[in-house]
PDB file of N, CA, C and O in Angstrom, chain B, residues numbered from 101:
ATOM      1  N   MET B 101      73.843  36.215 105.484  1.00  0.00           N
ATOM      2  CA  MET B 101      75.489  36.719 105.973  1.00  0.00           C
ATOM      3  C   MET B 101      76.210  37.857 105.096  1.00  0.00           C
ATOM      4  O   MET B 101      76.305  39.073 105.267  1.00  0.00           O
ATOM      5  N   LYS B 102      76.753  36.863 103.936  1.00  0.00           N
ATOM      6  CA  LYS B 102      77.708  37.885 102.509  1.00  0.00           C
ATOM      7  C   LYS B 102      76.193  39.142 102.182  1.00  0.00           C
ATOM      8  O   LYS B 102      76.525  40.306 101.958  1.00  0.00           O
ATOM      9  N   LYS B 103      75.545  39.000 102.181  1.00  0.00           N
ATOM     10  CA  LYS B 103      74.533  40.165 101.720  1.00  0.00           C
ATOM     11  C   LYS B 103      74.607  41.089 102.627  1.00  0.00           C
ATOM     12  O   LYS B 103      74.842  42.205 102.162  1.00  0.00           O
ATOM     13  N   THR B 104      74.508  41.038 103.587  1.00  0.00           N
ATOM     14  CA  THR B 104      74.604  41.848 104.799  1.00  0.00           C
ATOM     15  C   THR B 104      75.873  42.825 104.448  1.00  0.00           C
ATOM     16  O   THR B 104      75.764  44.047 104.357  1.00  0.00           O
ATOM     17  N   ALA B 105      77.138  42.071 104.260  1.00  0.00           N
ATOM     18  CA  ALA B 105      78.540  42.165 104.567  1.00  0.00           C
ATOM     19  C   ALA B 105      78.775  42.948 103.480  1.00  0.00           C
ATOM     20  O   ALA B 105      79.454  43.968 103.599  1.00  0.00           O
ATOM     21  N   ASN B 106      78.287  42.601 102.386  1.00  0.00           N
ATOM     22  CA  ASN B 106      78.117  43.197 100.631  1.00  0.00           C
ATOM     23  C   ASN B 106      77.315  44.724 100.963  1.00  0.00           C
ATOM     24  O   ASN B 106      77.980  45.730 100.715  1.00  0.00           O
ATOM     25  N   LYS B 107      76.096  44.888 101.440  1.00  0.00           N
ATOM     26  CA  LYS B 107      75.738  45.845 101.168  1.00  0.00           C
ATOM     27  C   LYS B 107      76.217  47.182 102.242  1.00  0.00           C
ATOM     28  O   LYS B 107      76.116  48.311 101.761  1.00  0.00           O
ATOM     29  N   ARG B 108      76.719  47.051 103.642  1.00  0.00           N
ATOM     30  CA  ARG B 108      77.977  47.552 104.626  1.00  0.00           C
ATOM     31  C   ARG B 108      79.062  47.970 103.683  1.00  0.00           C
ATOM     32  O   ARG B 108      79.386  49.158 103.708  1.00  0.00           O
ATOM     33  N   ARG B 109      79.741  47.062 102.756  1.00  0.00           N
ATOM     34  CA  ARG B 109      80.767  47.267 102.171  1.00  0.00           C
ATOM     35  C   ARG B 109      80.569  48.558 100.893  1.00  0.00           C
ATOM     36  O   ARG B 109      81.312  49.525 100.729  1.00  0.00           O
ATOM     37  N   GLU B 110      79.625  48.282 100.286  1.00  0.00           N
ATOM     38  CA  GLU B 110      78.944  49.227  98.913  1.00  0.00           C
ATOM     39  C   GLU B 110      78.366  50.892  99.864  1.00  0.00           C
ATOM     40  O   GLU B 110      78.401  51.945  99.227  1.00  0.00           O
ATOM     41  N   SER B 111      77.949  50.898 101.148  1.00  0.00           N
ATOM     42  CA  SER B 111      77.326  51.924 101.857  1.00  0.00           C
ATOM     43  C   SER B 111      78.707  52.784 102.388  1.00  0.00           C
ATOM     44  O   SER B 111      78.750  54.009 102.502  1.00  0.00           O
ATOM     45  N   ASP B 112      79.663  51.972 102.641  1.00  0.00           N
ATOM     46  CA  ASP B 112      80.841  52.717 102.970  1.00  0.00           C
ATOM     47  C   ASP B 112      81.714  53.470 101.840  1.00  0.00           C
ATOM     48  O   ASP B 112      82.045  54.652 101.932  1.00  0.00           O
ATOM     49  N   VAL B 113      82.078  52.526 100.639  1.00  0.00           N
ATOM     50  CA  VAL B 113      82.176  53.065  99.401  1.00  0.00           C
ATOM     51  C   VAL B 113      81.547  54.266  98.856  1.00  0.00           C
ATOM     52  O   VAL B 113      82.151  55.066  98.140  1.00  0.00           O
ATOM     53  N   SER B 114      80.355  54.375  99.197  1.00  0.00           N
ATOM     54  CA  SER B 114      79.471  55.303  98.651  1.00  0.00           C
ATOM     55  C   SER B 114      79.810  56.466  99.771  1.00  0.00           C
ATOM     56  O   SER B 114      80.351  57.513  99.416  1.00  0.00           O
ATOM     57  N   GLN B 115      79.635  56.342 100.451  1.00  0.00           N
ATOM     58  CA  GLN B 115      79.817  57.331 101.680  1.00  0.00           C
ATOM     59  C   GLN B 115      81.697  58.100 101.821  1.00  0.00           C
ATOM     60  O   GLN B 115      82.179  59.012 102.492  1.00  0.00           O
ATOM     61  N   ARG B 116      82.176  57.264 100.940  1.00  0.00           N
ATOM     62  CA  ARG B 116      83.451  57.605 100.915  1.00  0.00           C
ATOM     63  C   ARG B 116      83.637  58.546  99.607  1.00  0.00           C
ATOM     64  O   ARG B 116      84.256  59.609  99.657  1.00  0.00           O
ATOM     65  N   ARG B 117      83.129  58.118  98.618  1.00  0.00           N
ATOM     66  CA  ARG B 117      83.013  58.464  97.141  1.00  0.00           C
ATOM     67  C   ARG B 117      82.219  59.903  96.938  1.00  0.00           C
ATOM     68  O   ARG B 117      82.062  60.588  95.928  1.00  0.00           O
ATOM     69  N   SER B 118      81.880  60.045  98.003  1.00  0.00           N
ATOM     70  CA  SER B 118      80.656  61.257  98.135  1.00  0.00           C
ATOM     71  C   SER B 118      81.957  61.987  99.224  1.00  0.00           C
ATOM     72  O   SER B 118      82.463  63.030  98.811  1.00  0.00           O
ATOM     73  N   PHE B 119      82.301  61.596 100.153  1.00  0.00           N
ATOM     74  CA  PHE B 119      83.360  62.537 100.792  1.00  0.00           C
ATOM     75  C   PHE B 119      84.434  63.108  99.644  1.00  0.00           C
ATOM     76  O   PHE B 119      84.605  64.301  99.392  1.00  0.00           O
ATOM     77  N   LEU B 120      85.099  62.019  99.024  1.00  0.00           N
ATOM     78  CA  LEU B 120      85.903  62.642  98.400  1.00  0.00           C
ATOM     79  C   LEU B 120      85.502  63.477  96.937  1.00  0.00           C
ATOM     80  O   LEU B 120      86.489  64.090  96.528  1.00  0.00           O
ATOM     81  N   LYS B 121      84.853  63.566  96.465  1.00  0.00           N
ATOM     82  CA  LYS B 121      83.719  64.467  95.783  1.00  0.00           C
ATOM     83  C   LYS B 121      83.421  66.025  96.250  1.00  0.00           C
ATOM     84  O   LYS B 121      83.406  67.052  95.571  1.00  0.00           O
ATOM     85  N   GLY B 122      83.167  65.799  97.796  1.00  0.00           N
ATOM     86  CA  GLY B 122      83.164  66.978  98.410  1.00  0.00           C
ATOM     87  C   GLY B 122      83.960  68.053  98.490  1.00  0.00           C
ATOM     88  O   GLY B 122      83.745  69.224  98.176  1.00  0.00           O
ATOM     89  N   ALA B 123      85.260  67.329  99.118  1.00  0.00           N
ATOM     90  CA  ALA B 123      86.780  67.276  99.400  1.00  0.00           C
ATOM     91  C   ALA B 123      87.210  68.104  97.898  1.00  0.00           C
ATOM     92  O   ALA B 123      87.547  69.287  97.840  1.00  0.00           O
ATOM     93  N   ALA B 124      87.132  67.422  97.056  1.00  0.00           N
ATOM     94  CA  ALA B 124      87.351  68.076  95.736  1.00  0.00           C
ATOM     95  C   ALA B 124      86.522  69.317  94.825  1.00  0.00           C
ATOM     96  O   ALA B 124      87.041  69.980  93.927  1.00  0.00           O
ATOM     97  N   ILE B 125      85.175  69.429  95.288  1.00  0.00           N
ATOM     98  CA  ILE B 125      84.557  70.385  95.001  1.00  0.00           C
ATOM     99  C   ILE B 125      85.140  71.354  95.864  1.00  0.00           C
ATOM    100  O   ILE B 125      85.467  72.328  95.185  1.00  0.00           O
ATOM    101  N   THR B 126      85.439  71.523  97.188  1.00  0.00           N
ATOM    102  CA  THR B 126      85.770  72.418  98.487  1.00  0.00           C
ATOM    103  C   THR B 126      87.189  73.170  97.709  1.00  0.00           C
ATOM    104  O   THR B 126      87.398  74.366  97.507  1.00  0.00           O
ATOM    105  N   THR B 127      87.940  72.114  97.414  1.00  0.00           N
ATOM    106  CA  THR B 127      89.318  72.523  97.111  1.00  0.00           C
ATOM    107  C   THR B 127      89.096  73.627  95.606  1.00  0.00           C
ATOM    108  O   THR B 127      89.553  74.752  95.399  1.00  0.00           O
ATOM    109  N   ALA B 128      88.294  72.829  94.823  1.00  0.00           N
ATOM    110  CA  ALA B 128      88.505  73.773  93.699  1.00  0.00           C
ATOM    111  C   ALA B 128      87.565  75.036  93.854  1.00  0.00           C
ATOM    112  O   ALA B 128      87.563  75.838  92.919  1.00  0.00           O
ATOM    113  N   ALA B 129      86.807  75.267  94.901  1.00  0.00           N
ATOM    114  CA  ALA B 129      85.971  76.504  95.111  1.00  0.00           C
ATOM    115  C   ALA B 129      87.069  77.529  96.034  1.00  0.00           C
ATOM    116  O   ALA B 129      86.862  78.726  95.835  1.00  0.00           O
ATOM    117  N   VAL B 130      88.071  77.250  96.898  1.00  0.00           N
ATOM    118  CA  VAL B 130      88.963  77.653  97.801  1.00  0.00           C
ATOM    119  C   VAL B 130      89.966  78.316  97.150  1.00  0.00           C
ATOM    120  O   VAL B 130      90.473  79.408  97.403  1.00  0.00           O
ATOM    121  N   GLY B 131      90.253  77.309  96.042  1.00  0.00           N
ATOM    122  CA  GLY B 131      91.599  77.577  95.153  1.00  0.00           C
ATOM    123  C   GLY B 131      91.087  78.935  94.088  1.00  0.00           C
ATOM    124  O   GLY B 131      91.750  79.957  93.907  1.00  0.00           O
ATOM    125  N   SER B 132      89.835  78.644  93.509  1.00  0.00           N
ATOM    126  CA  SER B 132      89.380  79.614  92.508  1.00  0.00           C
ATOM    127  C   SER B 132      89.189  80.684  93.208  1.00  0.00           C
ATOM    128  O   SER B 132      89.784  81.611  92.659  1.00  0.00           O
ATOM    129  N   GLY B 133      88.426  81.161  94.550  1.00  0.00           N
ATOM    130  CA  GLY B 133      88.347  82.485  95.162  1.00  0.00           C
ATOM    131  C   GLY B 133      89.480  82.896  95.512  1.00  0.00           C
ATOM    132  O   GLY B 133      89.592  84.118  95.406  1.00  0.00           O
ATOM    133  N   ALA B 134      90.648  82.197  96.006  1.00  0.00           N
ATOM    134  CA  ALA B 134      92.012  82.502  96.395  1.00  0.00           C
ATOM    135  C   ALA B 134      92.598  83.500  95.036  1.00  0.00           C
ATOM    136  O   ALA B 134      92.991  84.662  95.138  1.00  0.00           O
ATOM    137  N   LEU B 135      92.516  82.592  93.634  1.00  0.00           N
ATOM    138  CA  LEU B 135      93.049  83.296  92.858  1.00  0.00           C
ATOM    139  C   LEU B 135      92.118  84.626  92.570  1.00  0.00           C
ATOM    140  O   LEU B 135      92.525  85.768  92.787  1.00  0.00           O
ATOM    141  N   ALA B 136      91.133  84.392  92.180  1.00  0.00           N
ATOM    142  CA  ALA B 136      90.800  85.758  92.384  1.00  0.00           C
ATOM    143  C   ALA B 136      90.397  86.839  93.237  1.00  0.00           C
ATOM    144  O   ALA B 136      89.470  87.564  92.879  1.00  0.00           O
ATOM    145  N   ALA B 137      91.073  87.053  94.478  1.00  0.00           N
ATOM    146  CA  ALA B 137      91.375  87.491  95.031  1.00  0.00           C
ATOM    147  C   ALA B 137      92.481  88.243  95.319  1.00  0.00           C
ATOM    148  O   ALA B 137      92.447  89.417  95.688  1.00  0.00           O
ATOM    149  N   GLY B 138      93.437  87.595  95.159  1.00  0.00           N
ATOM    150  CA  GLY B 138      94.728  87.994  94.442  1.00  0.00           C
ATOM    151  C   GLY B 138      94.569  88.743  93.274  1.00  0.00           C
ATOM    152  O   GLY B 138      95.262  89.759  93.309  1.00  0.00           O
ATOM    153  N   ALA B 139      93.994  88.632  92.377  1.00  0.00           N
ATOM    154  CA  ALA B 139      93.792  89.345  91.042  1.00  0.00           C
ATOM    155  C   ALA B 139      93.382  90.874  91.518  1.00  0.00           C
ATOM    156  O   ALA B 139      93.967  91.939  91.320  1.00  0.00           O
ATOM    157  N   LEU B 140      92.269  90.607  92.155  1.00  0.00           N
ATOM    158  CA  LEU B 140      92.247  92.136  92.810  1.00  0.00           C
ATOM    159  C   LEU B 140      92.576  92.525  93.564  1.00  0.00           C
ATOM    160  O   LEU B 140      91.806  93.398  93.962  1.00  0.00           O
ATOM    161  N   ALA B 141      93.737  92.370  94.374  1.00  0.00           N
ATOM    162  CA  ALA B 141      94.374  92.803  95.264  1.00  0.00           C
ATOM    163  C   ALA B 141      95.703  93.586  94.110  1.00  0.00           C
ATOM    164  O   ALA B 141      96.163  94.724  94.198  1.00  0.00           O
ATOM    165  N   ASP B 142      95.892  92.997  93.554  1.00  0.00           N
ATOM    166  CA  ASP B 142      96.940  93.038  92.270  1.00  0.00           C
ATOM    167  C   ASP B 142      96.631  94.657  91.829  1.00  0.00           C
ATOM    168  O   ASP B 142      97.343  95.661  91.865  1.00  0.00           O
ATOM    169  N   GLN B 143      95.163  94.415  91.376  1.00  0.00           N
ATOM    170  CA  GLN B 143      94.552  95.518  90.914  1.00  0.00           C
ATOM    171  C   GLN B 143      94.441  97.106  91.517  1.00  0.00           C
ATOM    172  O   GLN B 143      94.604  98.234  91.051  1.00  0.00           O
ATOM    173  N   THR B 144      94.032  96.465  92.958  1.00  0.00           N
ATOM    174  CA  THR B 144      94.276  97.281  93.902  1.00  0.00           C
ATOM    175  C   THR B 144      95.257  98.163  93.694  1.00  0.00           C
ATOM    176  O   THR B 144      94.978  99.299  93.312  1.00  0.00           O
ATOM    177  N   ASP B 145      96.440  97.806  93.895  1.00  0.00           N
ATOM    178  CA  ASP B 145      97.571  97.655  94.418  1.00  0.00           C
ATOM    179  C   ASP B 145      98.218  98.781  93.550  1.00  0.00           C
ATOM    180  O   ASP B 145      98.685  99.853  93.934  1.00  0.00           O
ATOM    181  N   ALA B 146      98.129  98.261  92.247  1.00  0.00           N
ATOM    182  CA  ALA B 146      98.444  99.258  90.653  1.00  0.00           C
ATOM    183  C   ALA B 146      97.856 100.541  90.484  1.00  0.00           C
ATOM    184  O   ALA B 146      98.248 101.645  90.105  1.00  0.00           O
ATOM    185  N   GLU B 147      96.360  99.844  91.048  1.00  0.00           N
ATOM    186  CA  GLU B 147      95.780 102.016  91.073  1.00  0.00           C
ATOM    187  C   GLU B 147      96.092 102.546  91.906  1.00  0.00           C
ATOM    188  O   GLU B 147      95.739 103.726  91.890  1.00  0.00           O
ATOM    189  N   ASN B 148      97.059 102.009  93.355  1.00  0.00           N
ATOM    190  CA  ASN B 148      97.112 102.857  94.431  1.00  0.00           C
ATOM    191  C   ASN B 148      98.721 103.651  94.100  1.00  0.00           C
ATOM    192  O   ASN B 148      99.128 104.764  94.429  1.00  0.00           O
ATOM    193  N   THR B 149      99.271 102.720  93.443  1.00  0.00           N
ATOM    194  CA  THR B 149     100.952 103.110  93.203  1.00  0.00           C
ATOM    195  C   THR B 149     100.736 104.151  92.076  1.00  0.00           C
ATOM    196  O   THR B 149     101.438 105.154  92.201  1.00  0.00           O
ATOM    197  N   GLU B 150     100.065 104.129  91.201  1.00  0.00           N
ATOM    198  CA  GLU B 150      99.811 104.982  89.818  1.00  0.00           C
ATOM    199  C   GLU B 150      99.466 106.570  90.724  1.00  0.00           C
ATOM    200  O   GLU B 150     100.002 107.678  90.712  1.00  0.00           O
ATOM    201  N   ALA B 151      98.407 106.026  91.390  1.00  0.00           N
ATOM    202  CA  ALA B 151      98.141 107.624  91.912  1.00  0.00           C
ATOM    203  C   ALA B 151      99.072 108.143  92.858  1.00  0.00           C
ATOM    204  O   ALA B 151      99.358 109.340  92.882  1.00  0.00           O
ATOM    205  N   ALA B 152      99.606 107.222  93.712  1.00  0.00           N
ATOM    206  CA  ALA B 152     100.263 107.739  94.770  1.00  0.00           C
ATOM    207  C   ALA B 152     102.189 108.005  94.467  1.00  0.00           C
ATOM    208  O   ALA B 152     103.002 108.396  95.305  1.00  0.00           O
ATOM    209  N   SER B 153     102.387 107.731  93.392  1.00  0.00           N
ATOM    210  CA  SER B 153     103.774 107.665  92.771  1.00  0.00           C
ATOM    211  C   SER B 153     104.195 109.360  92.599  1.00  0.00           C
ATOM    212  O   SER B 153     103.661 110.027  91.713  1.00  0.00           O
ATOM    213  N   GLN B 154     105.299 110.015  93.637  1.00  0.00           N
ATOM    214  CA  GLN B 154     105.260 111.332  93.057  1.00  0.00           C
ATOM    215  C   GLN B 154     106.907 110.971  93.149  1.00  0.00           C
ATOM    216  O   GLN B 154     107.285 112.065  93.567  1.00  0.00           O
ATOM    217  N   GLY B 155     107.646 110.486  93.082  1.00  0.00           N
ATOM    218  CA  GLY B 155     108.627 110.237  93.331  1.00  0.00           C
ATOM    219  C   GLY B 155     109.384 110.609  95.022  1.00  0.00           C
ATOM    220  O   GLY B 155     108.923 110.538  96.161  1.00  0.00           O
ATOM    221  N   TYR B 156     110.634 110.987  94.508  1.00  0.00           N
ATOM    222  CA  TYR B 156     111.039 110.520  96.090  1.00  0.00           C
ATOM    223  C   TYR B 156     111.109 112.229  96.748  1.00  0.00           C
ATOM    224  O   TYR B 156     111.332 113.198  96.023  1.00  0.00           O
ATOM    225  N   GLN B 157     110.956 112.286  97.699  1.00  0.00           N
ATOM    226  CA  GLN B 157     111.006 113.824  97.787  1.00  0.00           C
ATOM    227  C   GLN B 157     111.416 113.964  99.765  1.00  0.00           C
ATOM    228  O   GLN B 157     110.917 113.344 100.704  1.00  0.00           O
ATOM    229  N   GLU B 158     112.460 115.002  99.749  1.00  0.00           N
ATOM    230  CA  GLU B 158     113.447 114.953 100.340  1.00  0.00           C
ATOM    231  C   GLU B 158     112.919 116.461 101.615  1.00  0.00           C
ATOM    232  O   GLU B 158     113.341 117.604 101.790  1.00  0.00           O
ATOM    233  N   SER B 159     111.543 115.407 102.403  1.00  0.00           N
ATOM    234  CA  SER B 159     111.369 116.628 103.695  1.00  0.00           C
ATOM    235  C   SER B 159     112.211 116.626 104.302  1.00  0.00           C
ATOM    236  O   SER B 159     113.209 115.906 104.345  1.00  0.00           O
ATOM    237  N   ASP B 160     111.657 118.030 105.227  1.00  0.00           N
ATOM    238  CA  ASP B 160     112.311 118.326 106.376  1.00  0.00           C
ATOM    239  C   ASP B 160     112.483 117.159 107.519  1.00  0.00           C
ATOM    240  O   ASP B 160     113.467 117.025 108.247  1.00  0.00           O
ATOM    241  N   HIS B 161     111.499 116.484 107.509  1.00  0.00           N
ATOM    242  CA  HIS B 161     111.366 115.110 108.636  1.00  0.00           C
ATOM    243  C   HIS B 161     112.942 114.260 108.025  1.00  0.00           C
ATOM    244  O   HIS B 161     113.850 114.065 108.833  1.00  0.00           O
ATOM    245  N   VAL B 162     113.078 113.849 106.644  1.00  0.00           N
ATOM    246  CA  VAL B 162     113.604 113.067 106.278  1.00  0.00           C
ATOM    247  C   VAL B 162     115.281 113.836 106.117  1.00  0.00           C
ATOM    248  O   VAL B 162     116.288 113.127 106.102  1.00  0.00           O
ATOM    249  N   LYS B 163     115.364 115.749 105.977  1.00  0.00           N
ATOM    250  CA  LYS B 163     116.794 115.550 106.079  1.00  0.00           C
ATOM    251  C   LYS B 163     117.280 115.438 107.834  1.00  0.00           C
ATOM    252  O   LYS B 163     118.429 115.184 108.195  1.00  0.00           O
ATOM    253  N   GLU B 164     116.184 115.678 108.706  1.00  0.00           N
ATOM    254  CA  GLU B 164     116.578 115.599 110.006  1.00  0.00           C
ATOM    255  C   GLU B 164     117.034 114.141 110.718  1.00  0.00           C
ATOM    256  O   GLU B 164     117.805 113.802 111.616  1.00  0.00           O
ATOM    257  N   TYR B 165     116.046 113.440 109.734  1.00  0.00           N
ATOM    258  CA  TYR B 165     116.785 111.817 110.169  1.00  0.00           C
ATOM    259  C   TYR B 165     118.231 111.778 109.099  1.00  0.00           C
ATOM    260  O   TYR B 165     118.833 110.729 109.328  1.00  0.00           O
ATOM    261  N   TYR B 166     118.728 112.363 108.339  1.00  0.00           N
ATOM    262  CA  TYR B 166     119.626 112.442 107.785  1.00  0.00           C
ATOM    263  C   TYR B 166     120.897 112.896 108.627  1.00  0.00           C
ATOM    264  O   TYR B 166     122.038 112.434 108.620  1.00  0.00           O
ATOM    265  N   ARG B 167     120.412 113.818 109.266  1.00  0.00           N
ATOM    266  CA  ARG B 167     121.332 114.807 109.724  1.00  0.00           C
ATOM    267  C   ARG B 167     121.554 114.177 111.124  1.00  0.00           C
ATOM    268  O   ARG B 167     122.618 114.490 111.658  1.00  0.00           O
ATOM    269  N   LEU B 168     120.484 113.089 112.020  1.00  0.00           N
ATOM    270  CA  LEU B 168     120.931 112.536 113.252  1.00  0.00           C
ATOM    271  C   LEU B 168     121.934 111.217 112.560  1.00  0.00           C
ATOM    272  O   LEU B 168     122.923 110.805 113.165  1.00  0.00           O
ATOM    273  N   ALA B 169     121.658 110.860 111.707  1.00  0.00           N
ATOM    274  CA  ALA B 169     122.303 109.615 111.163  1.00  0.00           C
ATOM    275  C   ALA B 169     123.593 109.379 110.870  1.00  0.00           C
ATOM    276  O   ALA B 169     124.212 108.335 110.669  1.00  0.00           O
ATOM    277  N   ARG B 170     123.980 110.802 110.879  1.00  0.00           N
ATOM    278  CA  ARG B 170     125.690 110.599 110.715  1.00  0.00           C
ATOM    279  C   ARG B 170     126.366 110.368 111.930  1.00  0.00           C
ATOM    280  O   ARG B 170     126.017 110.619 113.083  1.00  0.00           O
ATOM    281  N   PHE B 171     127.765 109.659 111.321  1.00  0.00           N
ATOM    282  CA  PHE B 171     128.218 109.420 112.440  1.00  0.00           C
ATOM    283  C   PHE B 171     129.484 110.383 112.829  1.00  0.00           C
ATOM    284  O   PHE B 171     130.042 110.260 113.919  1.00  0.00           O
TER     285      PHE B 171
END
């Protein structure tokens, strides 16, 4: 009877270890993917900012807003 209990206990331990190993690998994969996506987004934002950076432009619709916003 003890042999059956020991085998069952060993099986439970083995299953828990496998689960924890899988959880650790999954967490690492998700974390590295998030870091890579963040770096790519930063690079894309920097490229877009450099291309679109022309400074402040006071166009007609901005002047109209300022006119209507006066008290």
